[in-house]
C-alpha positions in Angstrom: 103.3 92.9 172.8 104.7 89.5 171.8 108.4 89.0 172.6 110.2 86.0 171.3 113.5 84.5 170.1 113.9 83.3 166.5 115.9 80.4 165.3 118.7 82.8 164.3 118.9 83.8 168.0 117.4 87.2 167.3 115.0 88.8 169.8 111.8 90.3 168.2 108.8 92.2 169.5 105.7 91.8 167.4 108.0 90.4 164.5 110.2 93.5 164.6 113.9 92.8 165.6 115.3 94.6 168.7 118.3 92.4 169.2 120.7 90.4 167.1 123.6 88.1 168.2 126.7 86.4 167.0 129.1 84.1 168.6 132.4 82.3 168.1 133.6 79.2 169.9 137.2 77.9 170.2 138.7 75.3 172.4 139.6 77.8 175.1 137.0 80.5 174.9 133.6 81.7 173.8 133.0 85.2 172.4 129.4 86.4 172.4 128.4 89.7 170.5 125.0 91.2 170.4 123.2 94.5 169.9 120.1 95.8 171.6 118.1 98.6 169.9 116.8 100.8 172.9 116.6 104.3 171.4 118.5 103.8 168.2 118.1 106.0 165.0 116.5 103.3 163.0 117.0 105.1 159.7 120.8 105.3 160.2 120.8 101.5 161.2 119.1 100.6 158.0 121.4 102.8 155.9 124.4 101.1 157.5 123.1 97.5 156.9 121.9 98.3 153.3 124.4 100.8 151.9 124.0 102.1 148.4 127.3 100.6 147.2 126.5 98.8 143.9 130.2 98.6 142.9 131.2 96.7 146.1 132.2 93.0 145.6 133.1 90.8 148.6 132.8 87.3 149.8 131.8 88.4 153.3 128.5 87.1 154.7 125.8 89.5 153.5 123.5 91.2 156.0 120.0 89.9 156.2 118.0 93.1 157.1 114.8 92.7 159.1 112.0 95.1 160.2 113.3 96.8 163.4 112.0 98.6 166.5 113.3 100.1 169.7 112.6 98.8 173.2 111.5 102.4 174.0 108.7 102.1 171.5 107.2 99.5 173.8 108.6 100.5 177.2 109.1 104.3 177.1 110.9 104.4 180.4 113.5 101.9 179.4 117.2 103.2 179.6 120.5 101.8 178.5 121.7 101.7 182.1 118.7 99.6 183.1 119.5 97.1 180.3 123.1 96.8 181.2 122.3 96.2 184.9 119.7 93.5 184.0 122.0 91.9 181.6 125.0 91.7 184.1 122.6 90.4 186.7 121.6 87.5 184.4 125.1 86.7 183.2 126.6 86.6 186.9 123.8 84.8 188.6 125.3 81.8 190.1 128.1 81.6 187.5 131.3 80.1 188.6 134.1 78.9 186.4 136.9 76.7 187.8 135.7 77.7 191.3 136.0 81.4 190.7 133.0 83.7 190.3 132.6 85.4 186.9 134.0 88.9 186.7 131.1 91.1 185.6 133.2 94.1 184.7 136.9 95.3 184.5 137.6 98.0 186.8 139.5 100.8 185.0 142.1 101.1 187.8 142.8 97.4 187.5 143.1 97.8 183.7 145.6 100.7 184.3 147.9 98.7 186.5 147.6 95.1 185.5 150.0 94.5 182.5 147.8 91.7 181.1 144.8 93.8 181.0 146.7 96.8 179.5 148.1 94.6 176.7 144.6 93.1 175.9 142.9 96.5 175.8 145.6 98.0 173.7 145.4 95.1 171.2 141.7 95.3 170.9 141.7 99.1 170.4 144.3 99.0 167.6 143.3 99.2 164.0 145.0 95.9 163.3 142.1 94.4 165.4 139.3 96.7 164.6 139.8 96.9 160.9 142.4 94.2 160.1 139.9 91.4 160.2 137.7 93.0 157.5 137.0 90.4 154.7 138.8 91.3 151.4 136.7 93.4 149.0 137.0 95.5 145.7 135.0 98.4 144.8 134.4 100.3 141.6 133.5 103.9 142.2 132.3 106.5 139.6 132.9 110.3 139.6 130.0 112.7 139.5 129.6 115.9 137.6 131.1 118.4 137.2 134.3 116.2 137.0 134.9 114.1 133.9 133.1 110.7 134.0 135.8 108.2 135.3 136.2 105.2 137.4 138.3 104.6 140.5 138.9 101.0 141.5 140.3 99.8 144.8 141.1 96.4 146.2 141.3 96.1 150.1 142.7 93.3 152.2 142.8 93.0 155.9 141.4 96.6 156.0 144.2 98.1 154.0 144.2 99.4 150.4 146.3 97.1 148.2 145.4 98.5 144.8 144.2 102.0 143.8 143.6 102.7 140.0 142.3 106.0 138.7 141.2 106.6 135.1 143.7 108.5 133.0 141.0 110.8 131.9 140.6 112.0 135.5 144.3 112.6 136.4 147.6 112.0 134.4 149.0 108.5 134.8 152.0 109.7 136.6 149.9 111.5 139.3 147.5 108.4 139.5 150.7 106.3 140.2 151.9 108.7 142.9 148.4 108.8 144.6 148.3 104.9 144.5 151.7 104.7 146.2 150.6 107.0 148.9 147.3 105.3 149.5 148.4 101.6 149.4 149.1 100.3 152.8 146.6 102.8 154.5 143.5 101.6 156.2 140.4 102.2 154.1 138.5 105.1 155.5 141.3 106.1 157.9 142.4 109.7 158.7 145.8 108.5 157.6 144.5 107.9 154.1 142.7 111.2 154.0 145.8 112.9 154.9 147.9 111.2 152.2 145.3 112.1 149.7 145.1 115.6 150.8 148.8 116.0 150.5 148.7 114.7 146.9 146.0 117.3 146.2 148.2 120.1 147.5 151.1 119.0 145.5 149.2 118.8 142.2 146.9 122.0 142.3 146.0 121.5 138.7 144.0 118.3 139.4 143.2 119.1 143.1 139.3 118.9 142.5 139.7 115.5 141.0 142.0 114.3 143.8 139.6 115.8 146.5 136.8 113.9 145.0 138.9 110.6 145.2 139.6 111.5 148.8 135.9 111.9 149.5 135.2 108.6 147.8 137.7 106.6 150.0 137.4 108.4 153.3 133.9 109.8 153.8 131.9 106.5 153.3 133.4 105.0 156.5 133.7 108.3 158.4 130.0 108.9 158.0 128.8 105.7 159.7 
């Protein structure tokens, strides 16, 4: 097999991508992010990168899908643990910054007792970090039979719903306004949003099927990834 790196810093085996990377540089730090396909479900990877979302409009950098393969297809005995050990070995080999050796990993006991690490881990696990940097987008969603044909439009900024508009032929305007008020401010695809929409469906049993459909539109797409 032919293994090589591309000009976009991807790693390919026989022209099929097994690793992609991205990085950000600032005056104080460098952040490197990459993926390695070892035993991944390639069909799910493809569906996540090329979603069937024709109504989605965003200025985010579009994905550039490539043919993919798994390391295990070429080295059947390969494991995630072997990859991590090899990568840490490369990164820490003779690496010294300001006279101090590079820390290969953060011990969980250290993270539990060191305030600086606790604050850092907590911040990076919070939704404001995980979802808050999502580029703004709008999406136009259409209902399916047996519901009346209608459009649900949303606008999302920093991961949170800012606008939610539901066609009047799906639910009364007063109910649509109530749903919009409950949804706005929630993270798109979050359990918080699902709970708010479910509560609206419970309060308005006459249009519960329509509101349940709206809930599925706004919650399930992210939850299924």
